[in-house]
C-alpha positions as a printed Julia matrix, in Angstrom:
380×3 Matrix{Float64}:
 -40.7    38.14  -26.61
 -38.58   36.47  -23.96
 -39.55   33.22  -22.25
 -39.59   32.81  -18.64
 -36.93   30.71  -17.03
 -39.54   28.36  -15.85
 -41.01   27.95  -19.44
 -37.69   27.37  -20.81
 -36.81   24.8   -18.42
 -40.14   23.1   -19.26
 -39.41   23.18  -22.93
 -36.01   21.54  -22.59
 -36.98   18.95  -19.82
 -40.71   18.2   -20.45
 -42.63   16.68  -17.57
 -42.93   13.3   -19.2
 -39.27   12.78  -19.73
 -38.38   12.38  -16.08
 -41.58   11.04  -14.82
 -41.57    9.06  -11.5
 -41.02    9.38   -7.85
 -37.53    9.44   -6.0
 -37.24    9.13   -2.27
 -34.59   10.59    0.02
 -34.05    9.08    3.52
 -32.82   12.11    5.78
 -30.94   11.83    9.07
 -31.5    14.41   11.86
 -29.3    12.72   14.43
 -25.92   13.53   12.92
 -24.74   16.33   15.37
 -21.07   17.21   14.61
 -18.48   19.57   16.37
 -18.42   22.75   14.35
 -21.96   22.68   13.13
 -24.41   24.59   15.41
 -27.47   23.0    13.83
 -29.37   20.96   16.62
 -31.15   17.62   16.27
 -33.67   17.62   13.55
 -36.37   14.84   12.68
 -35.44   11.83   10.65
 -37.56   11.54    7.61
 -38.28   10.19    4.07
 -38.99   12.84    1.58
 -40.89   12.14   -1.86
 -39.66   13.88   -4.91
 -41.7    14.44   -8.12
 -39.36   13.89  -11.08
 -42.22   14.55  -13.39
 -41.68   18.35  -12.7
 -38.45   20.44  -13.57
 -36.81   21.16  -11.4
 -37.85   18.03   -9.22
 -39.77   19.07   -6.12
 -40.7    17.57   -2.87
 -44.35   16.71   -2.56
 -44.48   14.65    0.68
 -42.86   13.69    3.73
 -43.03   11.31    6.65
 -41.19   11.11    9.96
 -39.69    7.64   10.27
 -36.28    6.35   11.55
 -33.45    6.79    8.99
 -29.9     6.92    9.02
 -27.12    8.46    6.83
 -24.2     6.46    8.54
 -24.34    3.28    6.75
 -25.27    2.21    3.15
 -26.52    4.64    0.78
 -28.77    1.81   -0.51
 -30.79    1.96    2.77
 -33.9     2.6     0.86
 -35.8     0.55   -1.46
 -38.73    1.48   -3.61
 -41.23   -1.2    -4.62
 -42.29   -1.95   -8.04
 -45.0     0.43   -9.21
 -44.02    3.08   -6.63
 -46.67    1.67   -4.2
 -44.62    1.51   -1.22
 -40.91    1.86    0.13
 -38.73    0.14    2.72
 -36.28    1.89    4.84
 -33.53    0.81    7.23
 -32.16    2.68   10.1
 -28.68    1.82   11.31
 -28.63    4.32   14.19
 -30.76    5.9    16.71
 -30.55    9.12   18.79
 -29.21    8.87   22.46
 -30.19   11.72   24.58
 -27.29   11.1    26.98
 -24.76   11.26   24.31
 -26.15   13.3    21.37
 -22.95   13.29   19.15
 -22.68    9.45   19.36
 -25.92    7.81   18.06
 -26.35    4.09   19.13
 -26.85    1.11   16.73
 -30.58    0.54   15.74
 -32.37   -2.18   14.14
 -35.42   -0.84   12.55
 -36.68   -1.65    9.1
 -39.71    0.59    8.23
 -42.4     0.2     5.41
 -44.14    3.26    4.08
 -47.24    3.57    1.91
 -46.97    5.59   -1.33
 -50.57    5.06   -2.6
 -50.75    9.01   -2.16
 -47.24   10.19   -2.75
 -48.06   13.67   -1.33
 -48.99   11.98    1.89
 -46.75    9.03    2.48
 -47.61    7.06    5.58
 -46.19    4.63    8.17
 -47.35    1.08    7.61
 -45.06   -1.24    9.56
 -41.64   -1.66   11.48
 -39.79   -4.85   11.67
 -36.59   -5.69   13.17
 -33.16   -6.82   11.5
 -29.86   -7.25   13.2
 -28.02   -4.27   14.62
 -27.0    -1.58   12.19
 -28.94   -2.65    9.05
 -27.79   -1.21    5.84
 -28.33   -2.01    2.24
 -31.65   -3.25    1.43
 -33.03   -5.12   -1.82
 -36.45   -6.44   -3.2
 -36.6    -9.25   -5.71
 -38.32   -8.27   -9.04
 -41.22  -10.63   -8.17
 -41.84   -8.55   -5.14
 -41.94  -11.6    -2.79
 -38.57  -11.46   -0.82
 -36.51   -8.63    0.71
 -33.0    -8.91    1.99
 -31.41   -6.7     4.48
 -27.57   -6.41    5.23
 -26.91   -6.27    8.95
 -23.51   -5.19    9.74
 -23.72   -5.66   13.42
 -24.45   -9.28   13.56
 -22.6   -10.46   10.22
 -25.81  -11.58    8.57
 -28.2   -11.09    5.82
 -31.71  -10.9     7.0
 -34.46  -12.35    5.0
 -38.1   -11.29    4.89
 -41.08  -12.29    2.86
 -43.07   -9.54    1.12
 -46.89   -9.96    0.65
 -48.39   -6.8    -0.84
 -46.79   -4.24    1.4
 -46.35   -6.45    4.42
 -43.0    -7.94    5.71
 -42.68  -11.15    7.62
 -39.13  -12.36    9.07
 -38.04  -15.52    7.3
 -34.59  -16.07    8.83
 -31.1   -14.91    8.37
 -28.05  -16.01    6.6
 -24.76  -16.15    8.83
 -21.86  -14.83    6.82
 -19.1   -15.56    9.37
 -17.72  -13.59   12.24
 -16.35  -10.25   11.18
 -18.07  -10.29    7.73
 -19.93   -6.98    8.73
 -22.14   -6.87    5.56
 -22.92   -3.28    4.43
 -25.14   -3.98    1.31
 -26.82   -6.95   -0.49
 -28.25   -7.05   -3.98
 -30.39   -9.45   -5.88
 -29.54  -10.81   -9.23
 -32.19   -9.94  -11.79
 -33.78  -13.34  -11.98
 -33.87  -13.53   -8.26
 -32.28  -16.97   -8.0
 -29.03  -15.45   -6.52
 -28.02  -12.43   -4.47
 -24.81  -10.85   -3.61
 -23.78   -9.68    0.03
 -20.96   -6.88    0.38
 -18.81   -8.2     3.32
 -17.24   -4.97    4.38
 -15.09   -6.75    7.19
 -14.28   -9.83    5.01
 -13.08   -7.79    1.84
 -15.35  -10.06   -0.09
 -18.47  -10.47   -2.24
 -20.42  -13.44   -0.86
 -22.71  -15.19   -3.4
 -26.17  -16.45   -2.07
 -28.37  -19.07   -3.6
 -32.19  -18.69   -3.41
 -34.95  -21.37   -3.48
 -38.31  -19.87   -2.75
 -37.87  -18.29    0.41
 -34.78  -20.34    1.37
 -31.66  -18.18    1.13
 -28.23  -19.8     1.74
 -24.34  -19.28    1.02
 -23.52  -20.76   -2.22
 -19.92  -21.3    -1.22
 -18.64  -18.81   -3.9
 -16.9   -15.7    -2.57
 -14.83  -13.28   -4.59
 -12.25  -11.09   -3.05
 -12.45   -7.54   -4.26
 -10.74   -4.98   -2.28
 -10.36   -3.6     1.19
 -13.69   -2.74    2.84
 -16.24   -3.19   -0.07
 -19.18   -1.01    0.61
 -21.79   -0.96   -2.09
 -22.71   -3.07   -5.03
 -25.01   -3.29   -8.27
 -25.62   -5.82  -10.75
 -26.0    -5.02  -14.41
 -29.47   -5.63  -16.04
 -28.41   -8.74  -17.98
 -27.18  -10.33  -14.74
 -23.49  -10.87  -15.97
 -21.54   -8.37  -14.11
 -21.41   -6.99  -10.48
 -19.84   -3.61   -9.89
 -18.78   -2.66   -6.3
 -16.93    0.04   -4.41
 -13.85   -0.64   -2.16
 -13.43    2.17    0.22
  -9.94    0.97    1.61
  -8.48    0.24   -2.02
  -6.88   -2.76   -3.55
  -5.92   -5.98   -1.59
  -2.59   -6.38   -3.45
  -1.05   -2.93   -3.32
  -1.3     0.39   -1.58
  -4.03    2.44   -3.41
  -6.86    4.84   -2.5
 -10.43    3.53   -3.18
 -11.04    1.25   -5.97
 -14.05    0.38   -8.33
 -14.25   -3.45   -9.2
 -16.2    -5.65  -11.77
 -16.92   -9.3   -11.26
 -17.82  -11.7   -14.14
 -20.8   -13.37  -12.33
 -20.56  -16.24  -14.79
 -16.99  -17.37  -13.93
 -16.98  -15.8   -10.53
 -13.59  -14.04  -11.3
 -12.65  -10.46  -10.76
 -12.61   -8.89  -14.2
 -11.6    -5.24  -13.5
 -10.0    -3.28  -10.68
  -9.79    0.37  -11.11
  -8.25    2.84   -8.75
 -10.63    5.77   -8.52
  -9.83    7.97   -5.58
 -10.62    8.6    -1.93
 -13.7     7.06   -0.37
 -15.9     5.62   -3.2
 -19.01    4.78   -1.34
 -21.78    4.4    -3.92
 -22.16    3.14   -7.45
 -25.27    3.37   -9.26
 -26.36    2.15  -12.76
 -28.55    4.17  -15.16
 -32.08    2.84  -15.83
 -30.92    1.48  -19.21
 -27.79    0.08  -17.74
 -25.43    1.65  -20.18
 -23.71    3.95  -17.6
 -22.6     3.76  -14.0
 -22.38    6.7   -11.72
 -19.66    6.72   -8.87
 -19.77    8.89   -5.83
 -16.57    9.86   -4.39
 -16.52   11.57   -0.91
 -12.99   12.41   -1.8
 -11.92   13.39    1.81
 -14.08   16.54    1.71
 -14.97   18.25    5.07
 -18.19   17.55    6.91
 -18.47   21.05    8.42
 -18.01   24.78    7.24
 -15.73   25.4    10.21
 -13.05   23.04    8.95
 -10.25   25.2     7.16
 -10.2    22.86    4.09
 -13.82   23.33    3.6
 -13.65   25.61    0.67
 -10.81   23.73   -1.06
 -12.05   20.22   -1.54
 -15.46   18.68   -2.55
 -16.71   15.3    -3.57
 -16.67   14.07   -7.15
 -19.15   12.21   -9.37
 -17.72   10.15  -12.11
 -19.71    8.78  -14.89
 -18.54    5.44  -16.77
 -19.7     3.68  -19.84
 -20.47    0.04  -19.02
 -19.33   -2.76  -21.13
 -18.58   -6.49  -20.96
 -15.93   -6.33  -18.23
 -15.05   -2.68  -18.93
 -15.74    0.77  -17.47
 -14.81    3.65  -19.71
 -14.76    7.3   -18.17
 -17.27    9.37  -19.85
 -17.65   12.57  -17.72
 -16.93   13.93  -14.13
 -18.16   16.92  -12.06
 -17.45   18.25   -8.6
 -20.16   17.8    -6.16
 -20.37   18.76   -2.59
 -19.14   17.98    1.0
 -20.01   14.66    2.87
 -21.43   13.2    -0.35
 -23.96   10.31    0.25
 -26.55    8.6    -2.08
 -26.97    9.11   -5.87
 -29.89    8.27   -8.12
 -30.71    8.51  -11.74
 -33.94    9.93  -13.21
 -36.17    7.26  -15.0
 -34.83    8.33  -18.47
 -31.18    8.78  -17.43
 -31.01   12.37  -18.22
 -30.4    13.66  -14.71
 -28.39   12.63  -11.83
 -29.3    13.69   -8.15
 -26.52   13.74   -5.55
 -27.1    14.03   -1.73
 -24.97   16.29    0.26
 -25.09   15.7     3.98
 -22.96   18.83    5.03
 -25.04   21.24    2.99
 -28.21   19.37    3.92
 -29.11   19.42    0.12
 -29.55   17.45   -3.1
 -27.77   18.68   -6.22
 -28.97   18.15   -9.61
 -26.88   17.42  -12.62
 -27.75   17.24  -16.4
 -26.3    14.1   -18.44
 -26.35   14.04  -22.12
 -24.33   11.06  -22.82
 -20.92   12.97  -22.79
 -21.11   15.71  -20.22
 -22.15   16.12  -16.56
 -23.33   19.76  -15.77
 -24.79   20.88  -12.29
 -27.94   23.06  -12.36
 -27.49   25.21   -9.18
 -30.94   26.44   -9.39
 -32.47   23.09   -9.12
 -30.79   22.3    -5.69
 -33.12   21.05   -3.1
 -32.62   21.85    0.48
 -33.6    19.76    3.61
 -33.99   20.2     7.36
 -31.99   16.92    8.01
 -29.04   15.32    6.27
 -29.9    13.31    3.26
 -28.28    9.81    3.4
 -29.81    7.45    0.85
 -31.76    8.12   -2.48
 -33.74    5.62   -4.73
 -36.24    5.12   -7.32
 -37.91    2.02   -8.29
 -35.3     1.57  -10.94
 -32.32    2.21   -8.82
 -31.56   -1.61   -8.11
């Protein structure tokens, strides 16, 4: 007797294997020429990863933005809450050009099927990447609009402003990430073409004086689980030669650039697997944002998987993805990779077995608004 498709999928991917939550922040403000879809609500959707295929189990309407860092959402330890930044807000008088926003929103996940708004605080204009220390006591937000990293203390699920770190005029940080021990953090200075190290003493955050030049317009970063290496994308390519985008690796012990890989057009997001053995790179690849573009059918984004070693990144697998590719996240066990697609208003699912990456089109999730950032509690 033949098994049903659902039963076969369950046997291949038991519920416990990918258990946990994944959160997608979705932007309804991005109205572009050639796309007839009107404005839709911003939202954060909760995905149940303990079910195959993953499914949306809850949603809440709060400010969110896909223009900005794909690290604009952070899930707290234990999946009890999440924090989301919103770099833009809708403008009635000019619907195709959202204005800078400054909102940082906390939502409660005590009942994941019914996430609820808890708090709004304000960072500088166009806040992007956000990071929570492992102790769950400190939150940093990169504010591109005021060249600063905004600091918040975290008590339970409540944020309190605790100052900011000025990175210098034109720094325009897009992302920030804590070191695993919480004693340092690293700001991605898009406008200054560098990674800036921050020292942390309790709630006091300051520049350490150590900067590392990586490439033109660095965009997103992640730190290896042992705290020894930082990976970051450079959308504009290398500093010393004309290239497309690059992926660089910094030796955090020496403060030296250890690796500089040319990877292709528009590498916006790099994400480590939960065990730290692999890194997934999102390449927007110059693909179209609307179906009316003549090149829409001929070019899509790319996901590339690398094995991570001490100062090394070895290509393992690659797959075509979608249009206007945004955030990416791994399942808790590293067997699934989920990719946000802003043009399709969808999230694609890929199976990763350690050597190959294959898309399961039957598992694609569709959304009303454009997915822009994606995270689990293990993403950073």
